[in-house]
Backbone as ProteinMPNN parsed JSONL, in Angstrom:
{"seq_chain_A": "XXXXXXXXXXXXXXXXXXXXXXXXXXXXXXXXXXXXXXXXXXXXXXXXXXXXXXXXXXXXXXXXXXXXXXXXXXXXXXXXXXXXXXXXXXXXXXXXXXXXXXXXXXXXXXXXXXXXXXXXXXXXXXXXXXXXXXXXXXXXXXXXXXXXXXXXXXXXXXXXXXXXXXXXXXXXXXXXXXXXXXXXXXXXX", "coords_chain_A": {"N_chain_A": [[0.83, -1.189, 0.0], [0.393, 2.289, -0.66], [0.274, 3.649, 1.65], [2.425, 3.09, 3.227], [4.296, 5.042, 2.895], [3.539, 7.239, 4.388], [3.131, 10.689, 5.008], [3.172, 12.483, 2.007], [3.664, 14.231, -1.134], [4.292, 14.661, -3.988], [5.105, 12.672, -6.759], [6.374, 10.348, -5.494], [8.919, 7.978, -5.052], [9.759, 4.442, -5.086], [12.005, 3.973, -3.489], [11.92, 5.878, -1.542], [11.811, 7.218, 1.816], [10.074, 5.288, 4.23], [7.46, 6.059, 6.225], [5.022, 5.412, 7.865], [1.911, 6.715, 9.206], [-0.195, 5.65, 10.53], [-1.902, 2.746, 11.878], [-2.71, 1.021, 9.828], [-0.957, 1.626, 7.652], [1.474, 0.979, 8.892], [1.095, -1.753, 9.327], [1.038, -2.671, 6.687], [3.662, -2.038, 5.893], [5.067, -3.671, 7.659], [4.254, -6.136, 6.66], [5.593, -6.079, 4.18], [8.246, -6.173, 5.098], [8.281, -8.679, 6.332], [7.879, -10.357, 4.117], [10.248, -9.85, 2.665], [12.209, -10.777, 4.486], [11.455, -13.501, 4.819], [11.751, -14.399, 2.158], [14.477, -13.931, 1.752], [15.639, -15.686, 3.639], [14.686, -18.08, 2.657], [15.662, -18.204, 0.161], [14.169, -17.236, -2.018], [12.557, -15.338, -4.613], [10.941, -12.126, -4.736], [8.256, -9.798, -5.39], [7.176, -6.662, -4.61], [4.225, -4.877, -4.44], [2.855, -1.698, -4.511], [-0.054, -0.41, -4.396], [-2.542, 2.224, -4.834], [-5.419, 3.768, -3.628], [-7.299, 1.965, -4.846], [-10.154, 1.147, -6.724], [-13.433, 0.118, -7.82], [-15.684, -2.281, -9.453], [-17.04, -4.54, -7.079], [-15.851, -3.404, -4.913], [-15.34, -2.649, -1.429], [-17.858, -1.373, 0.804], [-17.005, 0.606, 2.582], [-14.995, 2.249, 1.656], [-13.424, 5.147, 0.188], [-14.253, 5.914, -2.515], [-16.486, 4.261, -3.004], [-18.087, 5.087, -0.859], [-18.533, 7.788, -1.537], [-19.992, 7.445, -3.927], [-22.276, 6.159, -2.907], [-23.342, 8.18, -1.253], [-23.788, 10.22, -3.181], [-25.602, 8.962, -4.922], [-27.79, 8.884, -3.33], [-28.366, 11.483, -2.899], [-27.177, 12.705, -0.689], [-25.186, 14.605, 1.657], [-21.791, 14.877, 0.861], [-19.012, 14.329, 2.701], [-15.822, 15.64, 3.033], [-12.52, 14.888, 4.041], [-10.391, 17.113, 4.245], [-10.446, 18.45, 1.382], [-8.49, 19.17, -0.423], [-6.523, 17.308, -0.225], [-4.817, 14.755, -1.94], [-5.225, 11.727, -3.805], [-3.856, 8.943, -5.436], [-5.807, 7.583, -7.283], [-6.723, 4.402, -8.503], [-7.98, 2.395, -10.988], [-9.49, -0.801, -10.694], [-8.891, -2.737, -12.694], [-6.527, -1.761, -13.814], [-4.875, -1.945, -11.573], [-4.894, -4.739, -11.134], [-3.742, -5.599, -13.544], [-1.155, -4.488, -13.27], [-0.249, -5.901, -11.014], [-0.218, -8.516, -11.975], [1.706, -8.194, -14.012], [3.972, -7.637, -12.418], [4.166, -10.024, -10.933], [4.683, -11.901, -12.916], [7.03, -11.117, -13.998], [10.546, -11.205, -14.789], [12.077, -9.591, -13.325], [13.351, -9.277, -10.152], [12.973, -9.168, -6.554], [12.133, -6.537, -5.966], [10.39, -3.448, -5.446], [7.3, -2.01, -6.505], [5.456, 0.814, -7.473], [2.192, 0.666, -8.215], [-0.047, 2.28, -9.728], [-2.351, 4.809, -10.945], [-0.729, 6.883, -11.509], [-1.313, 9.551, -11.326], [-2.468, 11.752, -9.286], [-5.55, 12.802, -7.725], [-7.535, 15.35, -6.296], [-9.55, 15.028, -3.328], [-11.789, 16.636, -3.413], [-12.145, 17.052, -6.211], [-12.628, 14.409, -6.946], [-15.101, 13.948, -5.61], [-16.708, 15.901, -6.89], [-16.644, 14.927, -9.523], [-17.937, 12.456, -9.251], [-20.455, 13.326, -8.389], [-21.209, 14.658, -10.72], [-21.243, 12.52, -12.615], [-23.287, 10.908, -11.577], [-25.418, 12.616, -11.631], [-26.261, 13.877, -9.363], [-27.701, 15.745, -6.593], [-26.169, 16.248, -4.446], [-24.591, 17.944, -1.752], [-21.291, 19.133, -1.259], [-19.109, 18.969, 1.351], [-16.44, 20.226, 3.186], [-14.83, 18.933, 5.887], [-12.412, 19.167, 7.091], [-9.006, 18.115, 7.811], [-8.339, 14.739, 8.707], [-6.847, 13.188, 11.456], [-5.769, 10.628, 11.163], [-5.372, 10.184, 8.489], [-2.961, 10.394, 6.062], [-1.25, 13.103, 4.303], [-1.351, 12.898, 0.885], [-0.35, 12.06, -2.494], [0.691, 11.993, -5.91], [2.058, 8.946, -7.028], [5.201, 7.883, -8.211], [5.395, 6.102, -11.099], [7.364, 5.276, -12.728], [9.348, 3.229, -12.506], [7.822, 0.867, -12.718], [6.794, 1.248, -15.265], [9.164, 1.24, -16.798], [10.479, -1.239, -16.124], [8.493, -3.205, -16.113], [6.878, -2.687, -18.182], [4.449, -1.535, -17.631], [1.438, 0.136, -18.06], [-1.064, 2.241, -17.222], [-4.513, 1.969, -18.137], [-6.945, 3.237, -17.764], [-8.507, 6.357, -17.358], [-9.342, 8.504, -14.581], [-12.016, 9.353, -14.793], [-13.06, 7.526, -16.716], [-12.793, 5.113, -15.298], [-14.447, 5.642, -13.063], [-16.932, 5.975, -14.323], [-17.284, 3.41, -15.396], [-17.399, 1.926, -13.029], [-19.704, 3.03, -11.879], [-21.63, 2.215, -13.758], [-21.543, -0.535, -13.268], [-22.422, -0.598, -10.581], [-25.097, 0.263, -10.863], [-26.076, -1.724, -12.557], [-25.596, -4.254, -11.313], [-25.963, -4.072, -8.553], [-27.659, -2.021, -7.838], [-27.362, -0.281, -5.82], [-25.039, 0.944, -3.331]], "CA_chain_A": [[0.0, 0.0, 0.0], [1.112, 3.565, -0.635], [0.221, 4.164, 3.022], [3.722, 2.872, 3.869], [5.099, 6.267, 2.774], [3.105, 8.283, 5.307], [2.827, 11.95, 4.33], [3.956, 12.822, 0.819], [2.864, 15.027, -2.061], [4.503, 14.585, -5.429], [5.983, 11.724, -7.446], [7.207, 9.587, -4.562], [9.498, 6.765, -5.644], [9.78, 3.267, -4.221], [13.122, 3.995, -2.545], [11.721, 6.96, -0.576], [11.641, 6.793, 3.205], [8.757, 4.808, 4.62], [7.139, 6.608, 7.541], [3.563, 5.37, 8.025], [1.416, 7.49, 10.346], [-1.32, 4.964, 11.159], [-1.712, 1.3, 12.037], [-2.865, 0.39, 8.516], [0.309, 1.792, 6.939], [2.505, 0.217, 9.597], [0.84, -3.177, 9.058], [1.467, -2.925, 5.303], [5.126, -2.011, 5.878], [5.491, -4.89, 8.345], [4.06, -7.214, 5.688], [6.709, -6.019, 3.23], [9.464, -6.627, 5.779], [8.174, -10.127, 6.517], [8.104, -10.975, 2.803], [11.677, -9.746, 2.345], [12.952, -11.662, 5.377], [11.139, -14.877, 4.465], [12.357, -14.715, 0.86], [15.937, -13.978, 1.931], [15.969, -16.92, 4.352], [14.27, -19.234, 1.845], [16.266, -18.051, -1.164], [13.095, -17.023, -2.984], [12.418, -13.982, -5.122], [9.673, -11.476, -4.423], [7.9, -8.51, -5.978], [6.268, -5.934, -3.731], [3.394, -3.948, -5.191], [2.251, -0.659, -3.685], [-1.16, 0.27, -5.081], [-3.097, 3.383, -4.139], [-6.797, 4.142, -3.909], [-7.907, 1.056, -5.814], [-11.618, 1.187, -6.678], [-14.112, -0.499, -8.954], [-16.661, -3.304, -9.119], [-16.698, -5.432, -5.986], [-15.201, -2.664, -3.837], [-15.998, -2.649, -0.129], [-18.673, -0.163, 0.96], [-16.451, 1.602, 3.501], [-13.854, 2.926, 1.049], [-13.808, 6.505, -0.173], [-14.989, 6.018, -3.771], [-17.805, 3.649, -2.818], [-18.841, 5.966, 0.037], [-18.966, 8.963, -2.295], [-21.067, 7.019, -4.827], [-23.47, 5.916, -2.09], [-23.885, 9.49, -0.859], [-24.273, 10.912, -4.377], [-26.78, 8.273, -5.454], [-28.884, 9.147, -2.399], [-28.425, 12.941, -2.752], [-26.756, 13.056, 0.663], [-23.975, 15.412, 1.724], [-20.511, 14.171, 0.801], [-18.049, 14.987, 3.586], [-14.418, 15.453, 2.672], [-11.491, 15.138, 5.057], [-9.441, 17.955, 3.507], [-10.731, 18.3, -0.032], [-7.29, 19.397, -1.233], [-5.674, 16.121, -0.142], [-4.891, 14.017, -3.196], [-4.987, 10.285, -3.794], [-3.563, 8.4, -6.762], [-6.85, 6.579, -7.475], [-6.364, 3.424, -9.53], [-9.079, 1.494, -11.315], [-9.111, -2.173, -10.313], [-8.28, -3.455, -13.813], [-5.139, -1.322, -13.913], [-4.151, -2.534, -10.438], [-4.727, -6.176, -11.409], [-2.786, -5.678, -14.651], [0.168, -4.235, -12.706], [0.113, -7.0, -10.119], [0.127, -9.653, -12.841], [2.987, -7.873, -14.659], [5.027, -7.786, -11.408], [4.273, -11.438, -10.571], [5.186, -12.677, -14.049], [8.277, -10.524, -14.475], [11.842, -11.768, -14.392], [12.659, -8.629, -12.385], [13.136, -9.873, -8.834], [13.35, -8.492, -5.322], [11.925, -5.123, -6.266], [9.09, -2.867, -5.117], [6.713, -1.24, -7.6], [4.234, 1.596, -7.315], [1.243, 0.296, -9.266], [-1.141, 3.238, -9.59], [-2.648, 5.543, -12.177], [0.362, 7.834, -11.735], [-1.901, 10.876, -11.485], [-3.327, 11.963, -8.12], [-6.714, 13.675, -7.843], [-7.988, 15.813, -4.982], [-10.814, 14.461, -2.871], [-12.853, 17.517, -3.914], [-12.359, 16.732, -7.624], [-13.271, 13.096, -6.965], [-16.507, 14.127, -5.232], [-17.371, 16.652, -7.964], [-16.786, 14.04, -10.68], [-18.974, 11.473, -8.919], [-21.727, 14.058, -8.42], [-21.515, 14.891, -12.134], [-21.566, 11.246, -13.257], [-24.567, 10.398, -11.064], [-26.471, 13.628, -11.752], [-26.705, 14.061, -7.988], [-27.868, 17.074, -5.991], [-25.424, 16.222, -3.188], [-23.701, 19.032, -1.345], [-19.943, 18.671, -0.89], [-18.725, 19.733, 2.539], [-15.097, 19.9, 3.681], [-14.835, 18.946, 7.353], [-11.037, 19.316, 7.563], [-8.105, 16.963, 7.826], [-8.489, 13.696, 9.727], [-5.494, 12.932, 11.96], [-5.265, 9.311, 10.774], [-5.169, 10.126, 7.043], [-1.791, 11.184, 5.675], [-1.272, 13.889, 3.077], [-0.881, 12.002, -0.166], [-0.25, 12.66, -3.816], [0.992, 11.104, -7.022], [3.185, 8.03, -6.912], [6.002, 7.762, -9.426], [5.27, 4.746, -11.627], [8.421, 5.118, -13.727], [10.004, 1.919, -12.401], [6.901, -0.132, -13.276], [6.746, 1.469, -16.72], [10.44, 0.838, -17.389], [10.855, -2.637, -15.906], [7.377, -4.132, -16.321], [6.071, -2.186, -19.303], [3.13, -1.249, -17.069], [0.834, 1.384, -18.531], [-2.481, 2.275, -16.86], [-5.401, 2.117, -19.29], [-8.167, 3.966, -17.41], [-8.49, 7.656, -16.691], [-10.226, 8.485, -13.424], [-13.41, 9.453, -15.247], [-13.434, 6.248, -17.331], [-12.938, 4.133, -14.223], [-15.628, 5.963, -12.265], [-18.119, 5.673, -15.13], [-17.4, 1.951, -15.451], [-17.83, 1.502, -11.698], [-21.097, 3.459, -11.726], [-22.429, 1.295, -14.574], [-21.608, -1.799, -12.535], [-23.279, -0.401, -9.404], [-26.493, 0.303, -11.302], [-26.478, -2.974, -13.19], [-25.515, -5.453, -10.482], [-26.339, -3.919, -7.16], [-28.696, -1.023, -7.677], [-26.897, 0.671, -4.807], [-23.88, 0.482, -2.557]], "C_chain_A": [[0.87, 1.246, 0.0], [1.095, 4.185, 0.76], [1.544, 3.926, 3.764], [4.57, 4.146, 3.842], [4.737, 7.315, 3.819], [2.722, 9.526, 4.521], [3.754, 12.155, 3.139], [3.063, 13.621, -0.114], [3.073, 14.674, -3.516], [5.494, 13.497, -5.823], [6.924, 10.966, -6.51], [7.642, 8.279, -5.217], [9.594, 5.659, -4.604], [10.91, 3.278, -3.2], [13.036, 5.151, -1.551], [11.597, 6.378, 0.831], [10.208, 6.334, 3.446], [8.51, 5.242, 6.055], [5.626, 6.608, 7.739], [3.121, 6.133, 9.27], [0.21, 6.841, 11.026], [-1.053, 3.463, 11.177], [-1.807, 0.582, 10.69], [-1.549, 0.453, 7.741], [1.438, 0.993, 7.57], [2.337, -1.28, 9.355], [1.294, -3.545, 7.646], [2.993, -2.961, 5.207], [5.685, -3.251, 6.575], [5.341, -6.098, 7.422], [5.185, -7.252, 4.67], [7.989, -6.557, 3.857], [9.455, -8.135, 5.988], [8.425, -10.867, 5.209], [9.591, -10.973, 2.476], [12.503, -10.711, 3.195], [12.71, -13.131, 5.023], [11.834, -15.271, 3.161], [13.875, -14.794, 0.945], [16.347, -15.304, 2.573], [15.651, -18.167, 3.536], [14.854, -19.22, 0.443], [15.21, -18.013, -2.278], [13.117, -15.578, -3.463], [11.049, -13.433, -4.749], [9.488, -10.252, -5.312], [6.906, -7.88, -5.013], [5.545, -4.895, -4.571], [2.751, -2.984, -4.207], [1.177, 0.069, -4.486], [-1.637, 1.471, -4.261], [-4.533, 3.617, -4.578], [-7.487, 3.271, -4.937], [-9.429, 1.059, -5.61], [-12.178, 0.459, -7.897], [-15.084, -1.567, -8.5], [-16.154, -4.26, -8.046], [-16.041, -4.737, -4.81], [-16.019, -2.757, -2.546], [-16.759, -1.34, 0.073], [-18.073, 0.91, 1.862], [-15.221, 2.317, 2.95], [-14.331, 4.221, 0.396], [-14.634, 6.587, -1.456], [-16.383, 5.424, -3.616], [-18.67, 4.486, -1.882], [-19.381, 7.181, -0.718], [-20.085, 8.594, -3.269], [-22.357, 6.812, -4.045], [-24.135, 7.243, -1.726], [-24.497, 10.196, -2.068], [-25.558, 10.273, -4.907], [-28.006, 8.472, -4.567], [-29.044, 10.631, -2.101], [-28.12, 13.396, -1.323], [-25.473, 13.881, 0.596], [-22.746, 14.515, 1.708], [-19.518, 14.954, 1.644], [-16.628, 14.612, 3.186], [-13.543, 15.695, 3.89], [-10.331, 15.803, 4.331], [-9.575, 17.694, 2.006], [-9.543, 18.523, -0.943], [-6.324, 18.217, -1.184], [-5.89, 15.301, -1.408], [-4.582, 12.542, -2.984], [-4.772, 9.853, -5.24], [-4.535, 7.238, -7.013], [-6.526, 5.7, -8.675], [-7.523, 2.472, -9.753], [-8.612, 0.053, -11.14], [-8.456, -2.95, -11.45], [-6.824, -3.039, -14.01], [-4.306, -1.908, -12.78], [-3.881, -4.018, -10.686], [-3.693, -6.401, -12.506], [-1.356, -5.485, -14.12], [0.651, -5.353, -11.799], [0.535, -8.219, -10.938], [1.483, -9.412, -13.509], [4.14, -8.075, -13.671], [5.243, -9.257, -11.068], [4.918, -12.269, -11.678], [6.554, -12.204, -14.547], [9.507, -11.298, -13.995], [12.563, -10.824, -13.43], [12.327, -9.119, -10.982], [13.567, -8.936, -7.722], [13.268, -6.972, -5.461], [10.525, -4.712, -5.832], [8.615, -2.02, -6.288], [5.501, -0.452, -7.118], [3.342, 1.237, -8.499], [-0.002, 1.149, -9.05], [-1.447, 3.852, -10.955], [-1.512, 6.512, -12.521], [-0.128, 9.26, -11.901], [-2.903, 11.109, -10.353], [-4.426, 12.982, -8.411], [-7.141, 14.098, -6.447], [-9.312, 15.148, -4.624], [-11.987, 15.318, -3.349], [-13.17, 17.194, -5.374], [-13.028, 15.369, -7.762], [-14.753, 13.24, -6.678], [-17.275, 14.851, -6.335], [-17.616, 15.768, -9.187], [-17.883, 13.013, -10.444], [-20.353, 12.132, -8.924], [-22.159, 14.296, -9.866], [-21.966, 13.603, -12.827], [-22.955, 10.759, -12.848], [-25.717, 11.371, -11.256], [-27.063, 13.985, -10.401], [-26.899, 15.535, -7.626], [-27.095, 17.176, -4.682], [-24.603, 17.485, -2.988], [-22.351, 18.402, -0.997], [-19.451, 19.578, 0.225], [-17.35, 19.27, 3.017], [-15.086, 20.04, 5.194], [-13.426, 19.024, 7.94], [-10.291, 17.992, 7.651], [-8.407, 16.02, 8.976], [-7.084, 13.289, 10.159], [-4.92, 11.58, 11.536], [-5.037, 9.162, 9.273], [-3.963, 10.975, 6.673], [-2.076, 12.08, 4.481], [-0.659, 13.01, 1.998], [-0.85, 12.735, -1.494], [0.025, 11.589, -4.854], [2.178, 10.208, -6.689], [3.9, 7.965, -8.255], [5.925, 6.311, -9.894], [6.324, 4.46, -12.699], [9.095, 3.758, -13.696], [9.118, 0.84, -13.018], [6.79, 0.021, -14.792], [8.011, 0.925, -17.385], [10.7, -0.662, -17.295], [9.747, -3.645, -16.203], [6.563, -3.81, -17.571], [4.619, -1.99, -18.868], [2.655, 0.106, -17.578], [-0.645, 1.37, -18.159], [-3.345, 2.581, -18.085], [-6.604, 3.015, -19.026], [-7.861, 5.332, -16.815], [-9.413, 7.546, -15.481], [-11.686, 8.493, -13.881], [-13.881, 8.135, -15.881], [-13.683, 5.181, -16.26], [-14.184, 4.373, -13.395], [-16.913, 5.671, -13.035], [-18.355, 4.171, -15.231], [-17.922, 1.408, -14.121], [-19.304, 1.845, -11.487], [-22.035, 2.56, -12.541], [-22.611, -0.035, -13.851], [-22.541, -1.685, -11.324], [-24.746, -0.465, -9.812], [-26.956, -1.035, -11.849], [-26.565, -4.137, -12.217], [-25.985, -5.28, -9.044], [-27.511, -2.975, -6.959], [-28.331, 0.019, -6.655], [-25.615, 0.133, -4.18], [-24.323, 0.374, -1.12]], "O_chain_A": [[1.951, 1.26, 0.588], [1.823, 5.143, 1.022], [1.759, 4.508, 4.827], [5.464, 4.312, 4.672], [5.547, 8.195, 4.11], [2.063, 9.432, 3.486], [4.971, 12.016, 3.255], [1.85, 13.687, 0.085], [2.1, 14.409, -4.222], [6.594, 13.42, -5.275], [8.137, 10.953, -6.722], [6.848, 7.577, -5.843], [9.52, 5.908, -3.4], [10.788, 2.653, -2.146], [13.979, 5.382, -0.794], [11.313, 5.193, 1.004], [9.257, 6.92, 2.93], [9.233, 4.858, 6.974], [5.006, 7.671, 7.778], [3.847, 6.198, 10.262], [-0.346, 7.394, 11.975], [-0.098, 2.98, 10.569], [-1.061, -0.365, 10.441], [-1.082, -0.565, 7.231], [2.259, 0.403, 6.869], [3.324, -1.997, 9.195], [1.869, -4.613, 7.437], [3.553, -3.815, 4.52], [6.678, -3.819, 6.12], [6.199, -6.98, 7.404], [5.681, -8.326, 4.328], [8.729, -7.309, 3.222], [10.484, -8.796, 5.842], [9.107, -11.892, 5.195], [10.133, -11.994, 2.054], [13.396, -11.385, 2.681], [13.656, -13.914, 4.938], [12.433, -16.342, 3.068], [14.493, -15.63, 0.285], [17.28, -15.963, 2.115], [16.293, -19.202, 3.715], [14.58, -20.108, -0.365], [15.342, -18.659, -3.317], [13.644, -14.7, -2.78], [10.116, -14.19, -4.48], [10.439, -9.742, -5.905], [5.909, -8.502, -4.645], [6.164, -4.133, -5.314], [2.177, -3.396, -3.199], [1.465, 1.049, -5.173], [-1.185, 1.693, -3.138], [-4.823, 3.658, -5.773], [-8.188, 3.78, -5.812], [-9.92, 0.984, -4.484], [-11.471, 0.221, -8.876], [-15.294, -1.749, -7.3], [-15.016, -4.726, -8.085], [-15.705, -5.381, -3.816], [-17.238, -2.922, -2.58], [-16.341, -0.303, -0.441], [-18.588, 2.027, 1.901], [-14.478, 2.934, 3.714], [-15.514, 4.365, 0.089], [-15.647, 7.286, -1.469], [-17.362, 6.027, -4.055], [-19.878, 4.585, -2.095], [-20.542, 7.555, -0.557], [-21.037, 9.359, -3.422], [-23.421, 7.25, -4.482], [-25.347, 7.401, -1.876], [-25.61, 10.715, -1.982], [-26.492, 10.976, -5.295], [-29.134, 8.252, -5.008], [-29.76, 11.009, -1.174], [-28.721, 14.342, -0.816], [-24.762, 13.853, -0.409], [-22.666, 13.528, 2.44], [-19.215, 16.109, 1.341], [-16.287, 13.44, 3.025], [-13.801, 16.605, 4.678], [-9.409, 15.136, 3.863], [-8.902, 16.83, 1.446], [-9.567, 18.119, -2.105], [-5.41, 18.128, -2.004], [-7.017, 15.171, -1.888], [-3.797, 12.164, -2.114], [-5.435, 10.348, -6.152], [-4.149, 6.07, -6.964], [-6.109, 6.189, -9.726], [-7.992, 1.82, -8.821], [-7.455, -0.265, -11.414], [-7.552, -3.747, -11.202], [-5.98, -3.873, -14.338], [-3.167, -2.322, -12.994], [-2.767, -4.494, -10.471], [-2.86, -7.301, -12.399], [-0.453, -6.239, -14.485], [1.83, -5.708, -11.817], [1.53, -8.872, -10.623], [2.315, -10.318, -13.569], [5.177, -8.626, -14.041], [6.385, -9.694, -10.928], [5.623, -13.238, -11.395], [7.155, -12.832, -15.419], [9.497, -11.946, -12.949], [13.545, -11.21, -12.796], [11.162, -9.351, -10.658], [14.396, -8.046, -7.908], [14.197, -6.239, -5.122], [9.594, -5.518, -5.846], [9.417, -1.39, -6.979], [4.628, -0.991, -6.437], [3.703, 1.478, -9.65], [-0.895, 0.784, -8.286], [-0.877, 3.463, -11.974], [-1.353, 6.91, -13.675], [0.536, 10.086, -12.528], [-4.061, 10.703, -10.456], [-4.259, 13.891, -9.224], [-7.112, 13.293, -5.516], [-10.089, 14.76, -5.497], [-13.057, 14.791, -3.655], [-14.34, 17.075, -5.737], [-13.905, 15.194, -8.609], [-15.581, 12.712, -7.421], [-18.387, 14.446, -6.676], [-18.672, 15.851, -9.814], [-18.675, 12.733, -11.344], [-21.316, 11.544, -9.416], [-23.336, 14.153, -10.197], [-22.966, 13.602, -13.546], [-23.71, 10.256, -13.68], [-26.876, 11.0, -11.066], [-28.234, 14.353, -10.308], [-26.344, 16.434, -8.259], [-27.335, 18.089, -3.892], [-24.005, 18.019, -3.922], [-22.289, 17.276, -0.502], [-19.383, 20.797, 0.067], [-17.122, 18.078, 3.226], [-15.306, 21.128, 5.726], [-13.262, 18.955, 9.158], [-10.876, 16.911, 7.576], [-8.698, 16.459, 10.089], [-6.219, 13.067, 9.312], [-3.702, 11.403, 11.549], [-4.557, 8.12, 8.827], [-3.953, 12.174, 6.951], [-3.027, 11.849, 3.735], [0.421, 12.447, 2.18], [-1.273, 13.886, -1.596], [-0.359, 10.431, -4.695], [3.178, 10.665, -6.135], [3.264, 7.989, -9.308], [6.337, 5.399, -9.177], [6.188, 3.518, -13.479], [9.386, 3.189, -14.748], [9.608, -0.012, -13.76], [6.702, -0.972, -15.515], [7.941, 0.238, -18.404], [11.098, -1.286, -18.279], [10.025, -4.804, -16.508], [5.675, -4.567, -17.963], [3.686, -2.244, -19.631], [3.387, 1.095, -17.53], [-1.41, 0.579, -18.711], [-2.951, 3.356, -18.957], [-7.223, 3.507, -19.97], [-7.059, 5.454, -15.889], [-10.184, 6.592, -15.374], [-12.494, 7.706, -13.387], [-14.991, 7.683, -15.603], [-14.667, 4.444, -16.321], [-14.902, 3.432, -13.058], [-17.88, 5.171, -12.459], [-19.495, 3.711, -15.159], [-18.786, 0.531, -14.099], [-20.063, 1.026, -10.968], [-23.109, 2.188, -12.067], [-23.708, -0.592, -13.829], [-23.354, -2.576, -11.076], [-25.543, -1.162, -9.183], [-28.099, -1.437, -11.63], [-27.507, -4.927, -12.283], [-26.363, -6.254, -8.393], [-28.272, -3.122, -6.003], [-28.928, 1.095, -6.624], [-25.176, -0.981, -4.467], [-23.53, 0.002, -0.255]]}, "name": "protein", "num_of_chains": 1, "seq": "XXXXXXXXXXXXXXXXXXXXXXXXXXXXXXXXXXXXXXXXXXXXXXXXXXXXXXXXXXXXXXXXXXXXXXXXXXXXXXXXXXXXXXXXXXXXXXXXXXXXXXXXXXXXXXXXXXXXXXXXXXXXXXXXXXXXXXXXXXXXXXXXXXXXXXXXXXXXXXXXXXXXXXXXXXXXXXXXXXXXXXXXXXXXX"}
């Protein structure tokens, strides 16, 4: 998870310092350390993938994109925790594609940022979802939450160079696809 980096803003690379600020980020970093230690002791290779803001069909209802869709589809107020905070939202097909590329690659013992490579503010995300759904939802910024780090764009240059990873979905394309799925298969979130 990109949460291993803690607070960051622009084009963070895989070799940047890891300074998680919450238990989730620390657990993800601990998982990476366990993988590295196990593989070293067992003489196995590994690939570590750090996705960010993955969303799409089948998403859990308590994640930001699914929450915003639920609120918008019910014309409820969408609350932002610092609308200027950015997340490198990644459509699930792009994340899966990157994970497969990393797993099948001959490149070993390497970490990869597998994201869209283009962060979007929470405000822009909410506005786009309101537009897609035709909602009358109000968007209200309630300020920064102490457990959410400042985030931004992850540098996906290593994945592009070594894995030939190239995201296929823009944020709008991914959100429209997700919305179609919600309406077709669930009727709601």
